[in-house]
Every structure is written in C-alpha cells, then in structure tokens.
C-alpha positions in Angstrom: 173.2 -16.9 89.9 169.8 -15.8 88.8 167.6 -18.6 87.1 165.9 -17.9 83.8 162.3 -19.2 83.5 161.0 -19.7 80.1 157.4 -18.8 79.2 155.8 -21.1 76.9 153.9 -20.1 73.6 150.5 -20.6 74.7 150.9 -18.5 77.8 152.8 -15.9 75.5 149.9 -16.1 73.0 147.2 -15.3 75.9 149.2 -12.1 77.2 149.3 -10.8 73.5 145.9 -11.7 72.6 143.9 -10.7 75.8 146.1 -8.2 77.2 148.1 -6.5 74.4 144.9 -7.3 72.0 147.1 -8.2 69.2 145.6 -10.1 66.2 146.6 -13.5 65.3 148.6 -12.9 62.2 150.7 -10.3 64.1 150.7 -13.1 67.1 152.0 -15.7 64.5 155.0 -13.8 63.4 156.1 -12.9 67.0 155.9 -16.6 68.0 157.0 -18.1 64.8 154.0 -20.4 64.9 151.7 -21.3 61.8 148.9 -18.4 61.5 146.2 -21.4 61.3 147.5 -22.8 64.8 147.3 -19.3 66.3 143.9 -18.6 65.0 142.5 -22.0 66.5 143.7 -20.9 69.8 142.0 -17.7 69.4 138.6 -19.3 68.5 139.0 -21.6 71.4 139.8 -18.7 73.7 136.6 -17.0 72.6 134.8 -19.9 73.5 136.2 -19.9 77.1 138.5 -22.9 76.7 141.8 -22.6 78.3 144.3 -23.7 75.5 147.0 -24.6 78.2 144.8 -27.2 80.0 145.8 -30.7 78.8 143.3 -33.6 77.7 140.4 -34.4 80.0 141.2 -36.8 82.7 145.1 -35.6 83.0 144.7 -32.0 83.6 144.2 -29.8 86.6 140.6 -28.7 87.7 139.3 -25.2 87.4 141.1 -22.8 89.8 137.6 -21.2 90.5 135.3 -22.7 93.1 131.5 -22.5 92.5 131.4 -19.8 95.3 134.2 -17.7 93.5 132.4 -18.0 90.0 129.1 -16.7 91.7 131.1 -13.8 93.4 132.5 -12.5 90.2 129.3 -12.9 88.1 127.6 -11.1 90.9 130.1 -8.2 90.9 129.8 -8.4 86.9 126.0 -7.9 87.1 125.9 -5.3 90.1 127.8 -2.6 88.0 128.3 -4.1 84.7 129.7 -0.4 83.1 132.6 -0.8 85.5 133.2 -4.5 85.4 136.1 -4.7 82.9 138.4 -7.9 83.2 141.3 -5.7 84.5 139.1 -4.4 87.3 137.6 -7.7 88.4 141.0 -9.7 88.1 142.6 -6.8 90.5 139.5 -7.0 92.6 139.6 -10.8 92.9 143.4 -11.3 92.7 143.2 -13.3 89.5 144.3 -13.1 86.0 142.7 -11.4 83.3 142.5 -14.4 81.2 140.8 -16.4 84.0 138.2 -13.6 84.4 137.7 -13.4 80.5 137.4 -17.4 80.5 134.8 -17.4 83.1 132.7 -14.7 81.7 132.7 -16.3 78.2 131.8 -19.6 79.7 128.9 -18.1 81.4 127.4 -16.8 78.0 128.4 -13.0 78.6 129.6 -10.7 75.7 131.3 -7.6 76.2 129.2 -5.1 74.2 128.5 -1.4 73.7 126.2 0.1 76.4 122.8 1.4 75.7 121.8 4.8 77.1 118.0 5.2 78.2 116.1 8.0 79.4 115.3 7.6 83.1 112.0 7.2 84.2 110.0 9.9 86.3 107.6 8.7 88.9 104.6 10.1 86.8 106.0 8.0 83.9 106.2 4.9 85.7 102.5 5.6 87.0 101.4 6.2 83.2 102.8 2.8 82.3 100.9 1.0 85.0 97.9 2.6 84.1 98.6 1.9 80.5 99.1 -2.1 81.3 96.0 -2.2 83.6 94.1 -0.7 80.6 95.4 -3.3 78.0 95.0 -6.4 80.3 91.6 -5.4 81.6 88.7 -8.0 80.6 91.2 -10.8 79.8 93.2 -8.5 77.7 90.6 -8.2 74.8 92.5 -4.8 73.5 95.8 -6.5 72.8 93.8 -8.5 70.4 91.8 -5.6 68.7 94.9 -3.1 68.5 97.3 -2.3 65.7 100.8 -1.4 67.2 102.8 0.8 64.6 106.1 2.2 64.6 109.2 3.2 62.3 112.7 1.9 62.3 115.8 2.9 59.9 118.2 0.4 58.4 121.5 1.1 56.7 123.3 -1.0 54.2 126.5 -0.7 55.7 125.0 -1.9 59.0 123.9 -5.3 57.6 126.5 -6.1 55.0 128.4 -9.6 55.8 131.9 -8.7 57.0 133.1 -12.1 57.7 133.5 -15.3 55.9 135.6 -18.6 56.1 139.0 -17.9 54.2 142.0 -19.6 53.4 145.1 -18.5 55.3 147.0 -16.0 53.3 144.3 -15.0 51.2 141.6 -12.1 51.4 138.2 -12.3 49.9 137.1 -8.9 48.8 133.4 -7.7 48.7 132.3 -5.1 46.4 130.2 -2.4 47.9 128.3 0.5 46.7 130.3 3.9 46.6 127.4 5.6 48.7 125.8 4.1 51.7 122.0 3.6 51.6 119.6 4.2 54.6 115.9 3.4 54.2 113.3 4.3 56.9 110.4 1.6 57.4 106.8 2.1 58.9 104.3 -0.5 59.5 101.4 -1.7 62.0 100.8 -5.1 63.1 98.1 -6.8 64.9 97.0 -10.3 66.2 95.1 -11.0 63.0 97.6 -9.8 60.6 99.7 -6.6 59.6 99.8 -3.9 57.2 102.3 -4.0 54.2 105.7 -2.7 54.9 105.9 1.3 53.8 109.5 2.1 52.8 110.9 5.6 52.5 114.0 7.8 52.4 112.7 11.2 53.7 112.7 12.4 57.4 109.4 11.6 58.8 107.6 14.6 59.1 104.0 15.3 60.2 102.5 15.4 56.6 104.5 12.4 55.5 103.2 10.3 58.4 99.9 11.4 57.5 99.9 10.3 54.0 101.5 6.9 55.2 98.5 6.3 57.5 96.1 7.1 54.5 97.8 4.5 52.5 97.3 1.8 55.0 94.1 2.5 56.6 92.1 0.4 54.6 94.3 -2.6 55.0 93.7 -2.4 58.6 89.9 -1.8 58.0 89.8 -5.2 56.0 91.2 -7.1 59.2 88.9 -5.4 61.6 85.7 -4.6 59.7 84.0 -3.7 63.1 86.8 -1.5 64.4 90.0 -1.4 66.2 92.3 0.4 68.4 95.6 2.1 67.1 99.0 2.5 69.0 101.8 4.7 68.0 104.5 6.6 70.3 104.8 10.5 70.9 107.0 11.3 68.1 106.1 15.0 66.8 105.1 13.7 63.5 102.6 11.4 65.1 101.0 14.2 67.0 100.6 16.4 63.9 98.3 13.8 62.6 95.8 13.2 65.5 93.3 15.5 63.8 93.4 13.4 60.6 93.1 10.3 62.7 89.9 11.6 64.5 88.4 12.2 61.1 89.4 8.8 59.9 87.8 7.1 63.0 91.2 5.8 64.0 90.8 5.1 67.9 94.0 5.9 69.3 95.4 4.3 72.8 98.1 6.6 74.1 101.5 4.6 74.6 103.5 6.1 77.8 106.5 7.9 77.0 109.7 6.1 76.9 107.9 2.9 76.4 109.5 0.9 73.4 109.4 -2.1 75.6 105.6 -2.2 75.9 105.4 -1.8 71.9 105.3 -5.3 70.6 106.4 -4.3 67.0 109.7 -3.5 68.4 110.7 -7.0 68.8 109.5 -7.8 65.4 111.9 -5.0 64.0 114.8 -6.8 65.6 113.9 -10.0 63.7 113.2 -8.6 60.5 116.7 -6.7 60.8 118.1 -10.2 61.4 116.5 -11.8 58.8 117.8 -9.3 56.1 121.3 -9.4 57.5 121.7 -13.0 56.9 120.7 -12.5 53.3 123.4 -9.8 53.3 122.0 -7.4 50.1 124.7 -5.2 48.5 122.4 -2.9 46.8 119.1 -0.4 47.7 117.2 -2.4 45.5 118.3 -5.8 47.0 117.7 -4.1 50.2 114.2 -3.1 49.6 113.3 -6.6 48.3 114.9 -8.1 51.2 112.6 -6.2 53.6 109.5 -6.6 51.7 110.1 -10.4 51.3 110.9 -10.8 54.8 108.2 -8.9 56.2 105.6 -10.9 54.5 107.0 -14.2 56.0 107.4 -12.7 59.4 103.7 -11.2 59.6 101.5 -14.1 58.5 98.9 -14.4 61.5 100.6 -17.8 62.7 104.0 -16.0 63.0 102.4 -12.9 64.8 100.6 -15.1 67.3 103.6 -15.7 69.7 104.2 -12.0 70.0 100.6 -10.9 71.1 100.4 -14.1 73.3 103.7 -13.0 75.4 102.0 -9.3 75.9 100.0 -10.4 78.8 102.9 -11.5 80.7 104.8 -8.3 79.8 102.2 -6.3 81.1 101.5 -8.1 84.0 105.6 -7.9 84.7 105.5 -4.1 84.3 102.7 -3.7 86.8 104.6 -6.0 89.2 107.8 -4.0 88.6 105.8 -0.7 89.7 106.3 0.5 86.0 110.2 0.0 85.6 111.3 -0.4 82.1 111.7 -4.2 81.0 114.4 -5.8 78.6 112.9 -6.5 75.3 
C-alpha cells in the first residue's frame, strides 16, 4: 500500500514562487491563503529568509557550511553569466531555493548584464599613459581640469512604479501619452561646475560647438588663469577641436572606451537617482528636477569627494595594467 505524503503550504509556496515564478496573488488563490500572508512570505523570501524555519532557538541550523557557502559564491563570481540558481543547484546537489536564499543573504542581485568593448593591448597602454599624466606632480592636473560628458534620460525610465497599497486595491498613476527623452551636457571641476545644458536633438558637431560656446565663460570664471578640458571621442566632439583651439581650450585626450576614468560618469548616476526619487510626471517637471538637483550636487563641497577619489582610481588602473575598473 502506497503512503501519501502531504507538502505543507510554505513549501508549495516556495515551489510556485521561485520555480514557477508565479505572482503572490495567483499563489494566494491556489493555496487558498490570504493574499496578505502570501505577500509576507514573498517579502521574507526576497530578503533571504527561510519562511519554513521556526523561531530562533528551536529551529534547525543552516544546511550550508561556511566552506559550502564560499564554494557557491566562488562559482557565482567566476562565471556570473552562467551562474543561474538552476545551474548552481544542480552542480552542488541542492535546491534552487537554498541557492537563492544564500545569494540574497550575501547581497547579490540577479540583474541584466552590461556589455562593454574588450580593450586591446594598445588601448590599455593608452589608459596607463593617461593615468600617469594625470597623477604626475601630486595630481595637480586633476584639480585643474573640467571633465565633460553627455547623458540621456527618459521620463518612462524614472517614474515610480511601486507604492504601498491596500489589499485588493490598485493605485493608478496618470502618465503622459508620449514619452519624453532629454539629453544633458555639463562639465565639472574641483572648483565647481557649469550649468546643466538640456536639449532634445541628437548631438551633432555644430550642436556641441554651440553648447561649448555658451559655457566657456562659466569655466573661465572658475579658472581665470587657465584650465584643462576632457571629453570622450564622440564624433561630435572631434568636430569641435578646431573651435576649441581658437577658444584656447587646452584639451587632454581621454583614452577610448574609458568612461571609468571620467569622474562625471559617477555624477550622472547620482543625478538620475535624485531625479527618480522625485518621480516627475511631465517634461517641465523633469527639466526642473534636473536643474534643481544639478545645482545641489555640484557645489564645490559636494564635488570634492569625486575628485579626491580620482588619485586612487588612476593608481588602481596603472596597477591593473590598464584594465577597466568598476564605477
């Protein structure tokens, strides 16, 4: 006579949530459990907690030893693009939920990959030469240089998509019928920054040249005795090189594929995050948010840490033989 085994609801939830990737609302109906309870299980699971574990002092110890945990983390970091919970579980003879909990507990997140151009030996050598130039003489050029760049931002990318809501109710947010994309240009230095230039058209050579013309005086005001200027190798930038010579803009060449060596890239991330927290819902609100947050972020006091960390970054690039650095 066969024996029937009953699977408890929490285990069934983990299978449906982690393996079948069902939403809590659907799982609630399948298990005939209140949706609030199921959502609570989902939140705890995302935090890496085992919802089947009893209160501290009476429950079982973790299945994984420290050696096993280190092995799984090493496997994940060695080939991150292949290290899915399914693969790791099969390789280590463990359940997917166990792997999932461990990775969450260790602060890892399953996110999209960023594809970057592989650096050649020549490009790595150019990066080393650049870092040596910038750190020569106690790194004085770092403090006498404007780092410039552009970035794009879409209204649809920064709108708030989640909020605390009552069970059974759905908050509706009105959005513009058409999405809006704005482009931004600016330059920052240890002493301060230009104002933020916001434009909608694609960046062409003449557009970039006109942008420089509108902001050169701001840079001269901060460095009356002269300064250096950095931008990347975008086609529109090379178009303006003759104009820059005529305007006495002394350019330092940034190596190809080296956004990690341009300090303004980090500031763009901070600006986007600050704007996203305000969740603007129109082009006018997006423009206001960009301008207001830019003014706050680019006071000399707020800019100082970005430039003080450049010494370390450039030395690290030299030590890593020109390899790309996280930023």
